[in-house]
N, C-alpha and C positions, 0 to 999 in steps of 0.2 A: 457207678455203686465200686465200692472197695472192700476186699475180703482179704482177711489175713495180711494186710501191709503193714509198713511201718506207719507209725503215729505221725498225724503233720505236726507243726510247730506249736507246742503249746499244749497239745493233747497230754502229754506227760505229767506237767503241772496239774491238769485238772483230775486226772487219774490218782494223782497223789493227793489231793484234797479230800476226795470221796473215798479213799482208803480209812477204815477205823479199824484198828485192831485191838481187840479188847483183851485186856488181862485183868486177873482177879487176886486180890489179896485176901488171906482167910485169917481171922485174928480170934482168937479166944477171949472169953469175958474180962478176963483178966489183962489181956495184951490190948484189948482195945479203951479199957479203962487207962492204962499206961498213956495209948497213943492219944487219947483226947486231953490229957494233963500236957503232955509235948508238943503236940501238933501232929507229930509225925509216927509211922509204927515205928517199935524197936520191940524185937521178940529175942530170946536166949539163943533160939537156932539163928536166927539171921546175925546178930551179934558175932555167935559162934563161928559161922563159915563166911564173914565178912562182907555179905550182900544180903537184899531184901529177896525171899523166896515169893514167886508168882506162879502162877500158873493160867493156862490157857481156857477156854469154855470146853473143850475136851477133855481136860485133864483133870477140872476143879471138883468133879464129883467124885473120883478116884481119890484126890487129895485128902476130901472130908471123910471118906471111908474109911481109907487107914491112918489118918492123924487126928480125928476128931471125933471119934466113937463114944457117943454118949456125952459129949460136950453140950452143954447147955447154954444158950445165949451168944453163940458163935456168930461173927459178924463177918460178913461178903462185903466187900468193895470191890466197884468195877473202875477200872482206868481204861483210857483210849490211848493207847501209846502214843499217837502223832500229836495229841493234845498234850500230852505230859511236859514234852520236850526233856526227858532224861534219859542217861545212856543204857538202855536195856540191852543186853547179851545175851543169845540164845545159845542155852550150853547144854550137853547131853546130861542126862540124870536118870533117874527111874526107869529102868527097860529100854534104855537107850535113847528116849524121848526127848526130844529138843523143850528147856525149860525157859520160860524168860526171868533172868536174874538182873536187878536193878543194882549197881553199885554206886548207890547216892541216898539219902534221905527220902522217904517216901510221905508227902504229907497226906493226912487223911482228907483236907478240906479240896482236894484236887480230883477225890474220886467223883465221878459222873453219878454213880448210884452205890446207896449203902444198905444192906439186909440185916436183919436178924433174924437168924434160921431157927425153925423147929425142927425138930426131931422127926424122923419116920417111924414107923411102929418096930424096927429092928432095931432102933438107937442111932441111926447114922442123920446128920443135919441133913436138911432137906434144901434142896435147891429151889429158889422163888419161882412161881408160876410166869410172872416177867420177866426172867431173864434171858429171853431170848427177842424182846422188842427191844 
């Protein structure tokens, strides 16, 4: 029995294949309409900053609360970094948290799942019930 030992040859590859780091892109109804026309997301904020803003599962609710209050028909797109094959950088942002930033176009058809969010009673877009599945 091996406990806390170095992986055998090939185990690293298996672990990488099993890793699924999910990141999320939030789009307003207007940004979603443009993304459907272009095939990729293009927001004023992303264009101004020079990268695509993404959030982790732990960050997405706060992002919705801060930036999408009372915004109807917000879209939430889920991506798996390992399947995306695009250059994600983890950079410090809000409150010292590391956020995923993409320095390339984000194709909407590469999303694993897409939801249209409803508002909760306080006016914040509500995460879908099945987000953690």
